[in-house]
PyMOL commands that place a pseudoatom at each C-alpha (Angstrom):
pseudoatom trace, name=CA, resn=MET, resi=1, chain=A, elem=C, hetatm=0, pos=[-21.319, 1.716, -37.290]
pseudoatom trace, name=CA, resn=SER, resi=2, chain=A, elem=C, hetatm=0, pos=[-18.756, -0.721, -36.035]
pseudoatom trace, name=CA, resn=GLU, resi=3, chain=A, elem=C, hetatm=0, pos=[-17.005, -1.190, -32.840]
pseudoatom trace, name=CA, resn=GLU, resi=4, chain=A, elem=C, hetatm=0, pos=[-13.541, 0.528, -33.807]
pseudoatom trace, name=CA, resn=GLU, resi=5, chain=A, elem=C, hetatm=0, pos=[-15.588, 3.726, -35.179]
pseudoatom trace, name=CA, resn=LYS, resi=6, chain=A, elem=C, hetatm=0, pos=[-17.465, 4.337, -31.770]
pseudoatom trace, name=CA, resn=ILE, resi=7, chain=A, elem=C, hetatm=0, pos=[-14.652, 3.809, -30.103]
pseudoatom trace, name=CA, resn=LYS, resi=8, chain=A, elem=C, hetatm=0, pos=[-12.898, 6.974, -32.167]
pseudoatom trace, name=CA, resn=GLU, resi=9, chain=A, elem=C, hetatm=0, pos=[-16.410, 8.773, -31.712]
pseudoatom trace, name=CA, resn=GLU, resi=10, chain=A, elem=C, hetatm=0, pos=[-16.171, 8.670, -27.877]
pseudoatom trace, name=CA, resn=ASN, resi=11, chain=A, elem=C, hetatm=0, pos=[-12.626, 10.162, -27.915]
pseudoatom trace, name=CA, resn=ILE, resi=12, chain=A, elem=C, hetatm=0, pos=[-11.157, 6.473, -26.220]
pseudoatom trace, name=CA, resn=PRO, resi=13, chain=A, elem=C, hetatm=0, pos=[-7.486, 5.563, -26.148]
pseudoatom trace, name=CA, resn=THR, resi=14, chain=A, elem=C, hetatm=0, pos=[-7.170, 2.134, -27.969]
pseudoatom trace, name=CA, resn=THR, resi=15, chain=A, elem=C, hetatm=0, pos=[-3.777, 1.673, -26.558]
pseudoatom trace, name=CA, resn=ALA, resi=16, chain=A, elem=C, hetatm=0, pos=[-1.997, 2.039, -23.492]
pseudoatom trace, name=CA, resn=ASN, resi=17, chain=A, elem=C, hetatm=0, pos=[1.012, 4.526, -24.425]
pseudoatom trace, name=CA, resn=LYS, resi=18, chain=A, elem=C, hetatm=0, pos=[1.742, 7.170, -21.871]
pseudoatom trace, name=CA, resn=LYS, resi=19, chain=A, elem=C, hetatm=0, pos=[0.711, 10.092, -23.962]
pseudoatom trace, name=CA, resn=ASP, resi=20, chain=A, elem=C, hetatm=0, pos=[-3.441, 8.458, -23.963]
pseudoatom trace, name=CA, resn=VAL, resi=21, chain=A, elem=C, hetatm=0, pos=[-3.395, 8.074, -20.611]
pseudoatom trace, name=CA, resn=LYS, resi=22, chain=A, elem=C, hetatm=0, pos=[-4.563, 11.223, -18.512]
pseudoatom trace, name=CA, resn=SER, resi=23, chain=A, elem=C, hetatm=0, pos=[-2.479, 12.116, -15.486]
pseudoatom trace, name=CA, resn=ASP, resi=24, chain=A, elem=C, hetatm=0, pos=[-5.281, 10.986, -13.510]
pseudoatom trace, name=CA, resn=GLU, resi=25, chain=A, elem=C, hetatm=0, pos=[-4.702, 7.716, -14.317]
pseudoatom trace, name=CA, resn=VAL, resi=26, chain=A, elem=C, hetatm=0, pos=[-1.280, 7.443, -14.108]
pseudoatom trace, name=CA, resn=ASN, resi=27, chain=A, elem=C, hetatm=0, pos=[-0.661, 8.673, -10.486]
pseudoatom trace, name=CA, resn=THR, resi=28, chain=A, elem=C, hetatm=0, pos=[-1.828, 5.387, -8.783]
pseudoatom trace, name=CA, resn=PHE, resi=29, chain=A, elem=C, hetatm=0, pos=[-1.287, 3.746, -5.629]
pseudoatom trace, name=CA, resn=GLN, resi=30, chain=A, elem=C, hetatm=0, pos=[0.249, 0.134, -5.341]
pseudoatom trace, name=CA, resn=TRP, resi=31, chain=A, elem=C, hetatm=0, pos=[0.650, -2.218, -2.334]
pseudoatom trace, name=CA, resn=TYR, resi=32, chain=A, elem=C, hetatm=0, pos=[3.902, -3.542, -1.785]
pseudoatom trace, name=CA, resn=SER, resi=33, chain=A, elem=C, hetatm=0, pos=[5.628, -6.051, 0.291]
pseudoatom trace, name=CA, resn=LEU, resi=34, chain=A, elem=C, hetatm=0, pos=[8.992, -5.770, 2.552]
pseudoatom trace, name=CA, resn=ARG, resi=35, chain=A, elem=C, hetatm=0, pos=[10.392, -8.396, 4.209]
pseudoatom trace, name=CA, resn=VAL, resi=36, chain=A, elem=C, hetatm=0, pos=[11.940, -6.967, 7.093]
pseudoatom trace, name=CA, resn=ILE, resi=37, chain=A, elem=C, hetatm=0, pos=[13.331, -9.268, 11.051]
pseudoatom trace, name=CA, resn=SER, resi=38, chain=A, elem=C, hetatm=0, pos=[11.318, -10.574, 12.670]
pseudoatom trace, name=CA, resn=GLY, resi=39, chain=A, elem=C, hetatm=0, pos=[9.912, -8.693, 15.785]
pseudoatom trace, name=CA, resn=LYS, resi=40, chain=A, elem=C, hetatm=0, pos=[11.335, -5.531, 14.160]
pseudoatom trace, name=CA, resn=GLU, resi=41, chain=A, elem=C, hetatm=0, pos=[8.272, -4.992, 11.853]
pseudoatom trace, name=CA, resn=LYS, resi=42, chain=A, elem=C, hetatm=0, pos=[6.703, -2.271, 14.462]
pseudoatom trace, name=CA, resn=ALA, resi=43, chain=A, elem=C, hetatm=0, pos=[10.416, -0.268, 14.823]
pseudoatom trace, name=CA, resn=THR, resi=44, chain=A, elem=C, hetatm=0, pos=[10.581, -0.606, 10.829]
pseudoatom trace, name=CA, resn=LYS, resi=45, chain=A, elem=C, hetatm=0, pos=[6.952, 0.887, 10.347]
pseudoatom trace, name=CA, resn=GLU, resi=46, chain=A, elem=C, hetatm=0, pos=[8.334, 3.584, 12.621]
pseudoatom trace, name=CA, resn=ASN, resi=47, chain=A, elem=C, hetatm=0, pos=[11.370, 4.409, 10.928]
pseudoatom trace, name=CA, resn=ILE, resi=48, chain=A, elem=C, hetatm=0, pos=[9.237, 4.137, 7.153]
pseudoatom trace, name=CA, resn=LEU, resi=49, chain=A, elem=C, hetatm=0, pos=[6.862, 7.233, 8.879]
pseudoatom trace, name=CA, resn=LEU, resi=50, chain=A, elem=C, hetatm=0, pos=[9.578, 8.685, 10.129]
pseudoatom trace, name=CA, resn=GLU, resi=51, chain=A, elem=C, hetatm=0, pos=[11.554, 9.121, 6.335]
pseudoatom trace, name=CA, resn=VAL, resi=52, chain=A, elem=C, hetatm=0, pos=[8.443, 9.789, 4.862]
pseudoatom trace, name=CA, resn=GLU, resi=53, chain=A, elem=C, hetatm=0, pos=[8.087, 13.071, 7.249]
pseudoatom trace, name=CA, resn=GLU, resi=54, chain=A, elem=C, hetatm=0, pos=[11.422, 13.538, 7.094]
pseudoatom trace, name=CA, resn=ALA, resi=55, chain=A, elem=C, hetatm=0, pos=[11.773, 13.494, 3.273]
pseudoatom trace, name=CA, resn=ASP, resi=56, chain=A, elem=C, hetatm=0, pos=[8.767, 14.989, 2.671]
pseudoatom trace, name=CA, resn=ILE, resi=57, chain=A, elem=C, hetatm=0, pos=[6.716, 12.916, 0.412]
pseudoatom trace, name=CA, resn=LYS, resi=58, chain=A, elem=C, hetatm=0, pos=[3.826, 12.032, 2.861]
pseudoatom trace, name=CA, resn=SER, resi=59, chain=A, elem=C, hetatm=0, pos=[1.522, 12.339, -0.737]
pseudoatom trace, name=CA, resn=ASP, resi=60, chain=A, elem=C, hetatm=0, pos=[3.217, 9.560, -2.491]
pseudoatom trace, name=CA, resn=VAL, resi=61, chain=A, elem=C, hetatm=0, pos=[3.238, 7.554, 0.609]
pseudoatom trace, name=CA, resn=GLY, resi=62, chain=A, elem=C, hetatm=0, pos=[-0.114, 5.666, 1.632]
pseudoatom trace, name=CA, resn=GLU, resi=63, chain=A, elem=C, hetatm=0, pos=[-0.470, 3.869, 4.375]
pseudoatom trace, name=CA, resn=VAL, resi=64, chain=A, elem=C, hetatm=0, pos=[1.871, 1.535, 6.353]
pseudoatom trace, name=CA, resn=PHE, resi=65, chain=A, elem=C, hetatm=0, pos=[-0.179, -1.224, 7.225]
pseudoatom trace, name=CA, resn=LEU, resi=66, chain=A, elem=C, hetatm=0, pos=[0.868, -4.274, 9.978]
pseudoatom trace, name=CA, resn=PRO, resi=67, chain=A, elem=C, hetatm=0, pos=[-1.035, -7.678, 9.610]
pseudoatom trace, name=CA, resn=TYR, resi=68, chain=A, elem=C, hetatm=0, pos=[-1.607, -8.300, 13.270]
pseudoatom trace, name=CA, resn=GLU, resi=69, chain=A, elem=C, hetatm=0, pos=[-4.737, -9.606, 15.687]
pseudoatom trace, name=CA, resn=LYS, resi=70, chain=A, elem=C, hetatm=0, pos=[-5.525, -8.956, 19.150]
pseudoatom trace, name=CA, resn=VAL, resi=71, chain=A, elem=C, hetatm=0, pos=[-5.693, -11.902, 20.832]
pseudoatom trace, name=CA, resn=ILE, resi=72, chain=A, elem=C, hetatm=0, pos=[-7.199, -12.482, 24.581]
pseudoatom trace, name=CA, resn=GLU, resi=73, chain=A, elem=C, hetatm=0, pos=[-4.421, -14.296, 26.890]
pseudoatom trace, name=CA, resn=VAL, resi=74, chain=A, elem=C, hetatm=0, pos=[-5.531, -16.218, 30.379]
pseudoatom trace, name=CA, resn=ARG, resi=75, chain=A, elem=C, hetatm=0, pos=[-2.918, -16.335, 32.475]
pseudoatom trace, name=CA, resn=ASN, resi=76, chain=A, elem=C, hetatm=0, pos=[-3.497, -16.641, 36.447]
pseudoatom trace, name=CA, resn=ASN, resi=77, chain=A, elem=C, hetatm=0, pos=[-7.249, -15.683, 35.791]
pseudoatom trace, name=CA, resn=LYS, resi=78, chain=A, elem=C, hetatm=0, pos=[-6.354, -12.445, 34.521]
pseudoatom trace, name=CA, resn=LYS, resi=79, chain=A, elem=C, hetatm=0, pos=[-7.033, -11.218, 30.919]
pseudoatom trace, name=CA, resn=ARG, resi=80, chain=A, elem=C, hetatm=0, pos=[-4.544, -9.964, 28.310]
pseudoatom trace, name=CA, resn=ILE, resi=81, chain=A, elem=C, hetatm=0, pos=[-5.124, -8.162, 25.349]
pseudoatom trace, name=CA, resn=LYS, resi=82, chain=A, elem=C, hetatm=0, pos=[-2.276, -9.374, 23.129]
pseudoatom trace, name=CA, resn=GLU, resi=83, chain=A, elem=C, hetatm=0, pos=[-1.312, -8.257, 19.581]
pseudoatom trace, name=CA, resn=LYS, resi=84, chain=A, elem=C, hetatm=0, pos=[0.006, -11.000, 17.483]
pseudoatom trace, name=CA, resn=MET, resi=85, chain=A, elem=C, hetatm=0, pos=[1.221, -11.127, 13.515]
pseudoatom trace, name=CA, resn=PHE, resi=86, chain=A, elem=C, hetatm=0, pos=[-0.252, -13.435, 11.614]
pseudoatom trace, name=CA, resn=LEU, resi=87, chain=A, elem=C, hetatm=0, pos=[2.433, -12.589, 8.760]
pseudoatom trace, name=CA, resn=LEU, resi=88, chain=A, elem=C, hetatm=0, pos=[5.931, -12.056, 10.178]
pseudoatom trace, name=CA, resn=PHE, resi=89, chain=A, elem=C, hetatm=0, pos=[8.699, -10.620, 8.758]
pseudoatom trace, name=CA, resn=VAL, resi=90, chain=A, elem=C, hetatm=0, pos=[6.172, -8.803, 6.313]
pseudoatom trace, name=CA, resn=ILE, resi=91, chain=A, elem=C, hetatm=0, pos=[4.787, -4.750, 5.977]
pseudoatom trace, name=CA, resn=PHE, resi=92, chain=A, elem=C, hetatm=0, pos=[2.531, -3.664, 3.235]
pseudoatom trace, name=CA, resn=VAL, resi=93, chain=A, elem=C, hetatm=0, pos=[3.149, -0.374, 2.421]
pseudoatom trace, name=CA, resn=GLU, resi=94, chain=A, elem=C, hetatm=0, pos=[1.342, 1.511, -0.559]
pseudoatom trace, name=CA, resn=VAL, resi=95, chain=A, elem=C, hetatm=0, pos=[3.232, 3.860, -2.634]
pseudoatom trace, name=CA, resn=ARG, resi=96, chain=A, elem=C, hetatm=0, pos=[1.710, 6.164, -5.478]
pseudoatom trace, name=CA, resn=SER, resi=97, chain=A, elem=C, hetatm=0, pos=[3.576, 4.558, -8.851]
pseudoatom trace, name=CA, resn=ILE, resi=98, chain=A, elem=C, hetatm=0, pos=[4.379, 6.659, -11.734]
pseudoatom trace, name=CA, resn=ILE, resi=99, chain=A, elem=C, hetatm=0, pos=[4.117, 5.008, -15.252]
for i in range(1, 99): cmd.bond("trace and resi %d" % i, "trace and resi %d" % (i + 1))
show_as sticks, trace
zoom trace
């Protein structure tokens, strides 16, 4: 039995047409990067989350991610934990893509 016959028997779509792909495979989340003003990353994240709630599209937006790291600073013999952005100007948003 050839490979083509096996594929036909298993009902696996051979092309990636919209008709052949199941609905579970169509609605997948993808990551997008947004370029923002430096120093306004947190405010932009909050605004995105606010707009998502107001537009009632929570199911279409997965996560809004700010790339930061926690750094310990020592000044005058006092330890301070500071959040430092390690990718400036960037916010990552996970959004449902519909093919």
